[in-house]
N, C-alpha and C positions, 0 to 999 in steps of 0.2 A: 170438271177438271179432267184433262187427258191423263191417262195412266199407261204404264207399260209393265207387263209381267215378265220378269227375268227367269231364265232357266238356270239350273246349277252349272251347266256348261258355259253360259254367258258370265256367270260370277267367276268361274275358274279363269276365263280369258281376261277379265278385268284384273284379277289378282296377279296373273302371270305378266300382264302388261306393266304393272306397277313395280314388280320386283327389281328390274334393272334400274328404274328411277331411284328407288329406295336405297339400293346398294351404292349409288354414286355418292350419297351423303353418309351412309352407314359406316361402320357398324353401330348398332344401338345397344344400349345397356339394359333397356327396359321397354316394355310395351304397356301402354295404358289403354284398356278397352272401355269405351263408353257404353254403359248398359242402356238398352238391350241391343240396339242396332249394331254396335261394334263388336259384339261377342264372337259371332261367326267369322266375319272377315278378319278380326284380330287374331283368332285362333289359327286361321289359315296362314296369315302373315308371320305369326310367331314361329310356326313350324317351318315355313319356307326360309325365313331369315335366321333361324336357330337362336331366337331370343328366348331365354329361359326365365327371365325375371318378369313375370306376368302380373299386372295389376288391373284393378277395375275402378271406375268412377261412375256414380249414379247422380244425375243432376235433374232437378225439377225446377221448372219456371212456373210460379203461381199464375193461374189464369184469372187475373182480376181485370175487369173492364177498364178501370181507371189507369192501370199500369200498362196494359196492352203488351206489346212486344218489348217494352222497356223494363219489364219486371226484373228484379235482382234474382239470381239463381239461388236455390237451396241445394247444398251438396248432401244428398242422402247417404252417400258412401264415398269416402276418399281415403287413400292410404296415408299413413303417417309420413311426414316430411323426411324422416330418417330413411325411408325406403326409396326416396327420390333424389336426395341431395347428391350433386355431382354426376348424375346419370344422364346420358343422351337418351331421351325418352320419346318413343314413337306413339302418338295419340291416334287411336283408330275409332272411326264411327262409320256408319253405312252411308250417310248422306249429309252434305252441307246444304241445308235449306236456308234458313235465316242466318245460320252461322253462330247463333248464340251459344249453343252447347259446346261446340269445339273451341270457341274463343274463351269461354269461361273456364274450361278444363285447362287449356293452354296457359292462361294467366295463373291459375292456381299451381300448375306444375312448375312454371317459371319461378313463382314466389317461394316454392319449396327448395329452390337451388338447383333445379335440373335444367337441361337444355331441351326444350320441347320442339317437336316436329308434328304437324297435323297431317292426317291422311284419311281420305274417304273414298268410297267406291264411286260416288257420284257427287258432282259439284253443280249446284244450280245458281249461277251468278245472277239470274233474273229475280230471285227471291232473297238473295243475301242482303242483310242489313249493313254490311260493311263494304263501302265503295272501293277501298284500297287494300283490303285484306281478303285473302282467299286461302284455301288449304295449301300446305306446302306440296302435297302430293294428292293426285286424284286419278281415278281410272277413266272417267268420262265426264263430259259436260252434258247437262240435260236441262230441259225446261218442262219435263213431265213428272208426275208423281210415280215413283218407282215402287213396285211391289216385288220384294225379294222372294226366292223360292221357299224360305223358311216362314214366310208370312201368308202364303197362298191359302192354307187351310182356314185361317181365321176369316178371310174374305169370302171363301166359298161356302162357309157354313152360315153366312148371314150375320156374323158377328162384326160390328163396325171395326174397321181397321185403324181408327184414330183419325184425327184431323190432320191432313197433310200440312196445314199451315202452322202447326205447333212445333215442328222440328227446328 
């Protein structure tokens, strides 16, 4: 699988390119960062957009051979509905690969009574399981496996960086 290693400067450019897009629909009352990939871009965007209501969601998709990519998500961490109801909520992750994680969080945010908007640094339409759904905002379209600067050390030390097909 082809991959691309991003620099911090390239991440800054992606974030900067998304801010005008995000402001056309904003303001947002809350930001929901999907762990772990959405923590750094979410922090950057929360600061740039002056969003002070910062939340996190952790989602796991069981890797069972029989369920494959159709497995139901398990929410390991998710805020109380009372923290979301009535809020315009920006949902942030690093990449939309299959789209399962962002779609699951968006559905749960909407069911809590918030208005969700999804945002990722990279959108891979070639891997997405959703033909007619894509992130509301994204910095770039890609068909490669992206390695972000906060992930580089894990790969360089010989520690597996995870299966790129699992996002």
